C-alpha positions as CSV (number, residue, x, y, z in Angstrom):
1,M,-35.5,153.4,97.8
2,S,-34.3,157.4,97.8
3,L,-37.3,157.9,100.0
4,Y,-36.5,155.3,102.2
5,I,-33.1,155.9,102.8
6,E,-34.3,159.3,103.7
7,T,-36.3,158.4,106.7
8,F,-32.9,157.0,108.0
9,G,-32.3,160.1,109.1
10,H,-31.1,163.9,108.4
11,H,-28.6,163.2,105.5
12,S,-27.5,165.6,102.3
13,D,-29.1,165.4,98.3
14,K,-26.2,163.7,97.5
15,Y,-25.4,161.4,100.2
16,V,-29.0,159.9,99.2
17,Q,-28.6,159.5,95.8
18,Q,-25.0,157.9,96.5
19,W,-26.4,155.5,99.0
20,S,-29.5,155.1,97.1
21,G,-27.3,153.8,93.8
22,W,-25.2,151.7,96.1
23,V,-28.5,150.3,98.1
24,F,-30.1,149.7,94.9
25,G,-26.9,147.9,93.0
26,I,-25.7,145.4,95.3
27,T,-28.7,143.2,95.0
28,F,-27.5,142.8,91.3
29,L,-24.1,142.6,92.1
30,T,-24.8,139.3,93.9
31,A,-26.8,137.9,91.7
32,F,-24.5,138.5,89.0
33,I,-22.3,136.1,90.8
34,V,-24.3,133.5,91.7
35,S,-27.3,133.8,88.1
36,P,-25.0,131.2,85.9
37,I,-25.1,128.5,89.2
38,W,-28.6,128.8,89.3
39,G,-28.6,128.3,85.8
40,R,-26.8,125.2,85.6
41,F,-28.9,124.1,88.8
42,G,-31.9,124.4,86.6
43,D,-30.3,122.8,83.2
44,R,-29.8,119.4,85.8
45,H,-32.3,119.7,88.0
46,G,-35.3,121.7,87.0
47,R,-36.1,125.4,86.9
48,K,-38.8,124.7,88.9
49,K,-37.3,123.9,92.0
50,F,-35.1,126.9,91.9
51,L,-38.0,129.2,91.6
52,V,-39.8,127.8,94.3
53,I,-36.2,128.7,96.4
54,A,-35.8,131.9,94.9
55,G,-39.5,133.2,96.0
56,F,-39.2,132.1,99.6
57,G,-35.6,133.7,100.1
58,M,-36.8,137.0,98.6
59,A,-40.1,136.8,100.6
60,I,-38.0,136.8,103.9
61,S,-35.1,139.3,103.0
62,V,-37.7,141.8,101.6
63,F,-40.0,141.0,105.2
64,L,-36.7,142.2,107.1
65,M,-36.2,144.9,105.3
66,G,-39.3,146.6,106.9
67,F,-37.4,146.4,110.1
68,T,-34.2,148.3,109.5
69,T,-33.2,151.1,110.8
70,S,-29.7,152.5,108.9
71,V,-29.0,152.0,105.7
72,Y,-26.5,149.6,106.4
73,Q,-29.0,147.2,107.4
74,L,-30.8,147.8,104.4
75,F,-27.3,147.5,102.2
76,F,-26.9,144.1,103.9
77,L,-30.0,142.7,103.0
78,R,-30.3,143.9,99.3
79,L,-27.3,141.7,99.2
80,L,-28.5,138.9,100.5
81,M,-31.8,139.3,98.0
82,G,-29.3,139.4,95.5
83,F,-28.5,135.5,96.0
84,F,-32.1,134.2,95.4
85,S,-32.7,137.1,92.4
86,G,-33.5,135.6,89.1
87,F,-37.1,134.5,89.1
88,I,-38.2,136.7,86.4
89,S,-35.2,135.4,84.4
90,M,-35.9,132.0,85.5
91,S,-39.2,131.9,84.1
92,Q,-38.5,133.1,80.9
93,A,-35.9,130.2,80.8
94,L,-38.8,127.4,82.2
95,I,-40.9,128.6,79.1
96,S,-38.8,129.2,76.7
97,T,-37.3,125.4,76.8
98,Q,-41.2,124.2,76.6
99,T,-42.2,126.5,73.7
100,P,-42.1,125.7,69.8
101,K,-39.3,127.5,69.0
102,N,-41.5,129.4,65.8
103,I,-43.3,131.1,68.5
104,A,-40.7,131.9,70.9
105,G,-41.6,135.9,70.5
106,R,-45.0,136.2,71.2
107,V,-45.1,133.5,74.0
108,L,-42.2,135.4,76.0
109,G,-43.6,138.8,74.9
110,T,-46.7,137.3,76.9
111,L,-44.8,136.4,79.9
112,Q,-43.3,139.9,79.8
113,T,-46.7,141.4,79.7
114,G,-47.4,139.8,83.2
115,N,-44.3,140.7,84.3
116,V,-44.6,144.3,83.4
117,A,-48.7,143.9,84.9
118,G,-47.0,143.3,88.3
119,N,-44.4,146.4,87.5
120,L,-47.1,148.8,86.8
121,I,-49.3,147.8,89.5
122,G,-46.3,147.6,91.9
123,P,-44.8,151.2,92.2
124,L,-48.1,152.3,91.5
125,F,-49.9,150.5,94.8
126,G,-46.9,150.5,96.6
127,G,-46.4,154.4,96.5
128,M,-50.1,154.9,98.0
129,I,-49.7,152.1,100.5
130,A,-46.4,154.1,101.9
131,D,-48.2,157.6,101.9
132,A,-50.7,155.6,103.5
133,V,-48.8,153.2,106.4
134,G,-45.2,154.0,105.8
135,F,-42.6,151.8,104.2
136,S,-41.9,149.1,107.2
137,T,-45.3,148.0,106.5
138,T,-45.0,148.2,102.8
139,F,-41.9,146.0,102.6
140,Q,-43.8,143.2,105.1
141,L,-46.9,143.1,102.6
142,T,-44.5,142.7,99.6
143,S,-43.3,139.6,101.2
144,I,-46.7,138.4,101.4
145,T,-46.9,138.8,97.4
146,L,-43.7,136.6,97.2
147,I,-44.7,133.9,99.3
148,I,-48.4,133.6,97.5
149,A,-46.1,133.2,94.5
150,A,-43.6,130.6,95.1
151,I,-46.7,128.4,96.5
152,F,-48.4,129.3,93.2
153,V,-45.5,127.7,91.5
154,L,-45.0,124.9,94.4
155,F,-48.8,123.5,93.4
156,G,-49.9,125.4,90.3
157,I,-46.6,124.4,87.7
158,K,-45.6,121.3,86.3
159,E,-42.4,121.3,84.8
160,V,-42.3,118.8,81.7
161,R,-38.6,117.8,81.3
162,L,-37.8,117.4,77.6
163,E,-36.0,114.8,75.8
164,K,-33.3,115.7,74.5
165,P,-31.9,114.6,70.8
166,K,-28.8,112.2,70.9
167,E,-26.0,114.9,70.4
168,E,-27.5,117.5,73.0
169,K,-27.1,114.7,75.8
170,V,-23.6,115.1,76.2
171,R,-22.8,117.2,79.6
172,Y,-21.1,120.3,78.7
173,S,-18.6,122.2,81.0
174,T,-18.5,125.5,82.1
175,L,-15.3,125.9,79.7
176,A,-17.6,124.6,76.4
177,V,-20.2,127.1,77.5
178,I,-18.3,130.1,77.6
179,K,-16.5,129.0,74.0
180,H,-20.0,128.6,72.8
181,I,-20.9,132.2,73.3
182,V,-17.6,133.7,73.1
183,F,-17.1,132.3,69.4
184,S,-20.8,133.5,68.3
185,P,-20.4,136.9,67.2
186,M,-23.9,137.8,67.4
187,L,-25.0,135.6,70.7
188,L,-22.5,137.6,72.6
189,M,-23.4,141.2,71.3
190,V,-26.8,140.1,72.7
191,M,-25.6,139.6,75.8
192,I,-23.6,143.1,75.6
193,V,-26.3,144.9,74.3
194,S,-28.3,143.1,77.2
195,M,-25.9,144.6,80.1
196,F,-26.5,148.2,78.0
197,V,-29.8,148.8,77.8
198,Q,-30.1,147.2,81.9
199,I,-27.6,150.4,82.2
200,A,-29.8,152.8,80.4
201,N,-33.0,151.1,82.3
202,F,-31.9,151.9,85.9
203,S,-29.6,154.5,85.7
204,I,-32.6,157.0,86.4
205,Q,-34.6,154.3,88.0
206,P,-33.1,155.1,91.9
207,I,-33.2,158.5,91.2
208,L,-36.3,159.1,89.9
209,S,-38.0,160.2,93.2
210,L,-35.9,163.2,93.6
211,Y,-36.7,164.1,89.5
212,V,-40.3,163.7,90.4
213,S,-39.7,165.5,93.6
214,L,-37.9,168.7,91.6
215,L,-40.9,169.0,88.8
216,H,-43.7,168.2,91.1
217,G,-42.7,169.3,95.1
218,P,-43.0,166.9,97.8
219,S,-47.4,166.8,97.8
220,S,-48.4,163.0,97.7
221,L,-44.4,162.2,96.2
222,A,-44.9,158.7,96.7
223,F,-48.1,158.4,94.8
224,F,-46.5,160.3,91.4
225,S,-43.1,158.6,91.6
226,G,-45.0,155.9,91.6
227,L,-47.1,156.9,88.7
228,A,-43.8,157.7,86.9
229,F,-42.4,154.0,87.1
230,S,-45.7,152.4,86.0
231,S,-46.2,154.5,83.3
232,A,-42.9,152.7,81.2
233,G,-44.7,149.5,82.3
234,L,-47.7,150.6,80.8
235,G,-46.6,151.1,77.6
236,N,-44.9,147.7,77.6
237,L,-47.6,146.4,78.4
238,L,-49.1,147.1,75.6
239,M,-46.4,146.0,73.2
240,A,-44.4,143.5,74.4
241,R,-46.3,141.1,72.7
242,K,-46.6,142.7,69.4
243,W,-43.0,143.2,69.3
244,G,-42.6,139.4,70.0
245,K,-45.2,138.5,66.8
246,L,-43.2,141.0,65.0
247,A,-39.7,139.5,65.9
248,D,-41.2,135.9,65.1
249,R,-42.0,137.0,61.6
250,F,-39.1,139.3,60.7
251,G,-36.0,138.4,62.9
252,Y,-35.2,139.2,66.6
253,E,-32.1,140.8,65.8
254,K,-33.6,143.0,63.2
255,I,-36.2,144.2,65.7
256,T,-34.0,144.4,68.6
257,V,-31.5,147.0,66.2
258,L,-34.9,148.9,65.7
259,L,-36.0,149.1,69.4
260,L,-32.4,150.5,70.2
261,F,-32.6,153.7,68.3
262,L,-36.3,154.2,69.1
263,S,-35.6,154.1,72.9
264,A,-32.2,156.5,72.0
265,V,-34.7,159.1,70.6
266,F,-37.5,158.5,73.0
267,Y,-35.1,158.8,76.0
268,L,-33.5,162.5,75.7
269,P,-36.3,164.6,76.2
270,G,-36.5,163.2,79.9
271,A,-34.0,166.1,79.9
272,F,-36.1,168.9,79.1
273,V,-39.5,168.2,80.8
274,S,-41.3,170.7,83.0
275,N,-43.4,169.3,84.9
276,I,-44.7,165.5,85.9
277,W,-47.0,164.5,83.0
278,E,-44.3,165.5,80.2
279,L,-42.2,162.7,82.3
280,I,-45.1,160.6,82.8
281,G,-45.7,160.9,78.9
282,I,-41.7,160.4,77.5
283,R,-41.3,157.1,80.2
284,F,-44.5,155.6,78.7
285,L,-43.3,156.3,75.1
286,L,-39.7,154.7,76.4
287,G,-41.6,151.8,78.0
288,V,-43.2,150.8,74.5
289,V,-40.0,150.1,72.9
290,L,-37.5,149.3,75.8
291,G,-39.5,147.0,77.2
292,G,-39.9,144.8,73.8
293,I,-36.0,144.3,74.2
294,I,-36.1,141.5,76.9
295,P,-38.1,138.8,75.5
296,L,-36.1,139.6,72.4
297,R,-32.8,138.8,73.8
298,T,-34.3,135.7,75.6
299,A,-36.2,134.5,72.7
300,Y,-32.9,134.6,70.5
301,I,-30.6,132.8,72.9
302,R,-33.4,130.2,72.5
303,Q,-33.1,130.1,69.4
304,V,-28.9,129.3,68.8
305,T,-28.2,127.4,71.9
306,P,-28.8,123.7,72.4
307,L,-31.6,122.5,75.0
308,S,-28.9,120.8,77.2
309,I,-27.2,124.3,78.2
310,Q,-29.8,126.7,77.4
311,G,-30.3,127.5,81.3
312,E,-27.0,128.3,81.8
313,V,-26.2,130.3,78.8
314,L,-29.4,132.0,79.9
315,G,-27.5,132.3,83.6
316,Y,-25.1,134.2,81.8
317,N,-27.0,136.3,80.2
318,T,-28.8,136.9,83.2
319,S,-25.1,137.7,84.7
320,V,-24.4,140.5,82.1
321,R,-27.8,142.1,82.9
322,F,-27.7,142.3,86.4
323,L,-23.7,143.9,85.9
324,G,-25.7,146.5,84.0
325,N,-28.3,146.8,87.3
326,I,-25.3,147.2,89.6
327,I,-23.2,149.7,87.1
328,G,-26.4,151.7,85.9
329,P,-27.4,153.0,89.5
330,A,-24.0,153.8,90.4
331,F,-23.3,155.5,87.1
332,G,-27.0,157.3,87.3
333,G,-26.1,158.5,91.0
334,W,-22.5,159.9,90.2
335,I,-23.4,161.7,87.6
336,S,-26.6,163.0,88.9
337,G,-24.0,164.2,91.6
338,L,-21.7,165.5,89.7
339,Y,-23.8,167.5,87.1
340,S,-27.5,166.9,87.7
341,I,-30.2,164.6,87.3
342,A,-30.7,165.8,83.5
343,T,-27.2,164.9,82.4
344,V,-28.5,161.7,82.9
345,F,-30.6,161.2,80.5
346,Y,-28.1,162.5,77.7
347,F,-25.5,159.9,78.8
348,T,-28.6,157.0,78.3
349,S,-30.0,158.5,75.4
350,G,-26.1,158.0,73.6
351,L,-25.3,154.7,75.2
352,L,-28.5,153.4,73.6
353,L,-27.7,154.9,70.3
354,L,-24.0,153.4,70.3
355,S,-25.8,150.0,71.4
356,G,-28.2,150.3,68.3
357,I,-24.9,150.6,66.4
358,A,-22.9,147.9,67.1
359,M,-25.7,145.5,67.4
360,M,-26.5,146.6,63.6
361,I,-22.8,145.7,62.3
362,T,-22.6,142.6,64.2
363,M,-25.7,141.6,62.5
364,Y,-24.1,142.7,59.1
365,W,-20.8,141.2,59.8
366,D,-22.4,137.5,61.2
367,S,-24.4,137.2,57.8
368,K,-21.6,138.0,55.8
369,H,-18.6,136.2,57.8
370,S,-20.1,133.4,59.5
371,S,-19.1,129.8,58.4
372,H,-22.9,129.2,59.9
373,H,-25.7,131.2,60.6
374,Y,-28.4,130.5,63.9
375,P,-31.8,130.9,61.7
376,A,-33.6,133.3,64.7
377,H,-36.5,133.6,63.7
378,S,-39.5,131.5,62.6
379,K,-38.2,129.8,60.0
380,A,-36.4,127.4,61.9
């Protein structure tokens, strides 16, 4: 994103860094607002319908980005794109509601593997295409893949509407759904941690290309930036399903705490790398652990939430994730502009460490004080 903004004119590094954060984050601000609405829509009318709408909506937005001539036009189109965001999270909701609870972790891990495969290939090929034909054509080609995805959903997926138990057939109000979240300490903490993980993940992403430029220079910059992005995806690809299987066996909360601590350990060395290959290696290790958190938090929500409101609860979880996506780029851009890009790694590592500690304390408190304990693992 920062490299594309640089093509709009001669601007200072600080200007590019700050606008990269805002343009990157505005999509998630819109998505933060609409995600619970789409979640309730999915609970009532089916999740497949939303996936089709989202696919075509994002395709149009991305296609038009290829014709932008100013940062303000790009900002508006990213805002519009946010209205249709949530394709992956709704896919998780669709699969989780039609998967037996005792294997939810490994199935969602498999979905995460497919998601990561796209994230792995996308930046790499995107960087190569951008180097070859320019950013505008890259956006237009990307929109075609989104149209293809929407067509696959439309004609290739059959959604089975599950029969709900009698006690779940009642329609819950929005207030009742919020109360379910607030008065379930572990569920609430999982959502809060979701936000912090996204802040950590997105704090460096909009300025990663600039960091690669400092380490490697301008030669094939888009390609090596894509390689740095993709290395995290490769680590995630190799381990996402395995983390899901472990969590099915030992508990989603326990494995999530472990992954948070490991993420803090692997994030910090990014501040000390001296060349592009060290950065790629560190991001690979980070991808191994950080990406495993995504399917585990969805599987946990699947376990502790009534079927009739799972879509809306997952919608709120998506909202707090998108809130993290909003804060992360702005936070990363602000810290890097105020101090340096390396400083972002210090703050982010500390945030992940605090998240792990907070979730571990909540897990202990919940097991000792809750009047009921939701069995968020395969023993259910």
